[in-house]
N, C-alpha and C positions, 0 to 999 in steps of 0.2 A: 445818300443824303439828298432829299429833294430841295428845290429852290424855295418852296414854301416853308419847310421846317427850318431851313437855314435863315430865311428872312425873319421868322418868328423868334429864333434864338437871338438874333442881333437886336431886335426890338426889346427883348427881355433884358439884355445887358445894359441898356441905357435907361430903362424904367427906374423910377425911385422905388425899388421893391419893398424896402422897409416901410416907407411912408404909405405906400399903397396897402400893405398888409395891416398897418395900424388903423388906417382910415376904414378899411373894410371890417375890421374887428369892432370898431366903435359903432359902425352902421348896423352890424349884426346884433349888437347888444341893445340897440334902440328899441324901446317899446312901441309897437305899431298899433294902429286902430284895427278892430276886428275885421272890417271889410278888406282892408289892405292885406292883413295877414292871410285871410282866406284866399285872396287872389294870388299872392306870391307863392303860398304853399301849393296851390292847385297847379300853377304854371310850372314850378320846379318839379313837382311830382310827375307831371306829364313829360317834361324834358328828359328827366333822368330815370323814369320808370321806378319810382319809389314804391316799395311794397308795404302798404299800411296794414295789411293783415297780420304782420308780425310785430307791430308796434303797440305800445300801451294805449296810445290814442292817435286819432287822425286829424283832430281839429282842436281849437282853443289854445294854440301856441301864442304866447305873448310877445315873442320876438323871433327873428330868424335864428338866433343862436339856440333858443329853446327848441325850435323845430329841428335844427341841424344836429343837436346833441340828444335827440329823442331817445327814449328808452324802449326796450323790447318787452313784449308781454312775457309773462312767466311761461317757461317751457318752449319758447321759440328757438332756443339754441341748446339742444341737449349736448352734454359733454361726452367726448370719446371716453370709453372705459379706461380706468387707470391701468397701468402707470404711464400711458401715452402723454407726451408733452403736446399741449394743444395750441392752436392758433389763438393769439391774443385779440384778434379783430377780424371783422369781415373785410374782404378785399380780394386782391390777386396775389397769390403766393409766387415769389420769384427767387431764383438762385439758392435753393437749399443746397448747402455744400460745406466743404471743410475750411477750417482756419489753418493755414500752412505754418511751417516751422519759422517763417519770417514774420509771424503774427499778422498775416495778410488774408483778407477775405475778398473774394471776387464776386461782383454783382454785374451781370450782363457782360462778363469778360474784363471788367475794369477792376483793378486792385484797390482795396481800401485798407489803410492801417487801422487795426482794431483799437489801438490806444487813442486814435483821434475820434472814434465813434463813442467809446465808453468813457473817455475823458480822463484816463489814468494809465500810465505805462505799466505799472506793476500789476494792476488789476487785469490788464489786457493779457498778461502772460498766462493766466489761468486758462485761457481759451485756446492756446496753441495746441493743435491736435484735436480740437473739438470741432464744433460746427456752428453754422448760423443760417438764418433765413430772413427774408424780407416779406412783409405784407404791405402792399400798396393799397391805400383806401381811396376809392374814386368818389366823385360827388354824390353818387346814389347810395353809398354805403352807410351803415350804422357806424358812428364815429366814437364810440367809447372803447377803451382799451382794457383788457383783462389779464389776469395773471395766468401764464401758461403752465405754472406749477404752483403747488402750495408752499408757503414759506413765510419769512418775515422781511418786511421792508424797513430798513433803518438808515439807508443811505441813498440819496438822490443827487446826481450831478447835473446842474443846469448850465449849458454852455452857450455863449453868444455865437451869432453867425448870420449868414445872409438868408434871403428868402426866395431863392430860385425855385421854379416849379419842379416837382419830382416826377412829372409825367415823362413820356417817351422823349419829348423835346429836351427836357433838362438832362435826362440820363445820357442822351446822345451828344449833347453839345457843351455840357458843363463838367469840366474835369473835377474829380474828387467831390462830386455833388453832395453826398450825404454828410461828408466830413466838414464842408464849409457852410452848410446851412445850420441854423439854430437847432439845437437838439437837447433832449432831456433824457438822461440815462437812469433808469429805475432798477436798483439792485435787489434781487429777491434771494435771500439766503435760505436754502432748503434745510429741513431737518437732517441731521447727520445720518439717520437711519435710512434715508432714501438713497444716499450715495450720489446725489445729483450736483452737489456743490452750489455755486452761485449762478443763477440765471439772470442775465441783464436784458431788459427791454429798453431799447433806445427809441424814443419818440422824436422823429425828425420833422421839423416845421417846413413850410413851403410858402410861396407867395399866396397872399390873402388868408393865411393862417394867423388870425389875430393873436391867439395865445394858446398855451398848453397848461392844463391844470392836472394836479396829481393828488390822489387820495392821501390824506394825512398832512398836507401842506396847505394851510389856510391862506391862500392868496389867489387873486384872479389870474395870475400868471406866475409860474414858478420863478422865484428870484434867482438871479445868476449866482453861480458858485456852488460849493458843496453844502448840501442840506442834510443835516443829521436829524433823524426822527427818534426821539427817546421816549419810551423804551423800545420803540419799534412797533410796527403794525403787523399783526398776523393776518395773512390772507389765505383763503382757500383757493384751490385751482378753479379758475373761472371768476374769482372776485374782481370787481372793477378796481382798476388802479390808476386810471387817468382818462383824460378827454382831449381831443383836438377840437378847438373852437374854430371851425372850418378845417378842412381835412389834410391829410398827408400820409406819412409812412412810418411803420414800426419795423425795427431790425432787432432780432432776438439772437443772443449769443449763448451757447451751451458749452460746458466743460467737456473734456474727453470722456470722463466717466459717465456723462449723461447721454453720450452718443452711441447708439447701437445701429439703428437703421432708419432711413427716411420712410415715412408712411405716405407721403404726398409729393407730387412734382409740380412744376410751374403750371399755374392755372387758377381759376376762381376758388376761393376758400371762404369758409364761414368761421366765425368765432366758435370755439369748442371743438372744431375738427382736429383729429390727430395729425400731427406733423412729424413727430419723431418718436421712436421707441428707445428708451434708455438701454445702455449696454447691460447685457445679462438678463433682460426681460424677454419673455416668450412672445 
C-alpha cells in the first residue's frame, strides 16, 4: 500500500460522496452549447482514448450524459456463438470464480456475501455451487449493460448504499465495497429448456455515478425497493437492459447448472465476448 493511495483513500472517506455524485449527475444532464460540447468531448476523448469508430456518432451530443451513454454502431460487438454466456459490458473482467457453500464469492481475495449483492437471502441460495464474475467499466468504456443470456426480466431489486469508487483504491481500502455501495440487481429468468435458471446482473454504483436506469422501468433512476415488471420483458442475449449514467461495475451470478467452464480470465473484455460455457455444452 503506497502512501499516495492511502492518502487518497482517507480523502474519499471524508468527502460528501452522495452529494458529489448527485451534483455530478445533474451537471452531466445539463444541456450544453454546441461549442462547449465539442470542446468537452474532444478533451475527454483524448484523455481516455475513446474509440469513435465503433460509435453511432462522434459529435452532436446535447449533454455529457448523452455522450457518456453513447450507443455503438450496428455490428460493432458481435456476440459469441451460443450457448456461451457473454459479457454484459465493455470493461475489465475480474475474478471469474465459484460461489462457495457459504454463499460467498471472492473478488480480489475479499469475500462477499451473495445475499448482500443480489438483495435477497433466499435468492442467493440458488447460486451456491455456481459462479460469478465482475466487469469493471472504466471512463473510456461503453456504458450500456446488456443481457448475458436470453430470458425474461420481471424482477429488479434496487438497494440503497454509498458511493465509494470501485477502482483499485476502493477495492483495496474499502471493506465489503460492492455490498455497501448502491446497487441494482436485474434478475433474468431463462427458458426452462436452456437449463440455465436465473442469471442476475448486479449494477454497482460508484462516486460520480449520478443514476442507474433499467429497461422496463420508466424512471430517471431506479426507485429503491423491489420492482416487479408485469408481465415481464423478454430479452434476447445481447439486448440492452440498463445504463450507468457515469460509470461503474457489473457483477453477474450464475447457477450451478449454468456453470461448465470459464472461457475468459482476468483482463480486458468487450460486451458480447464469451465468459462462461454452460454445463453440458461442448
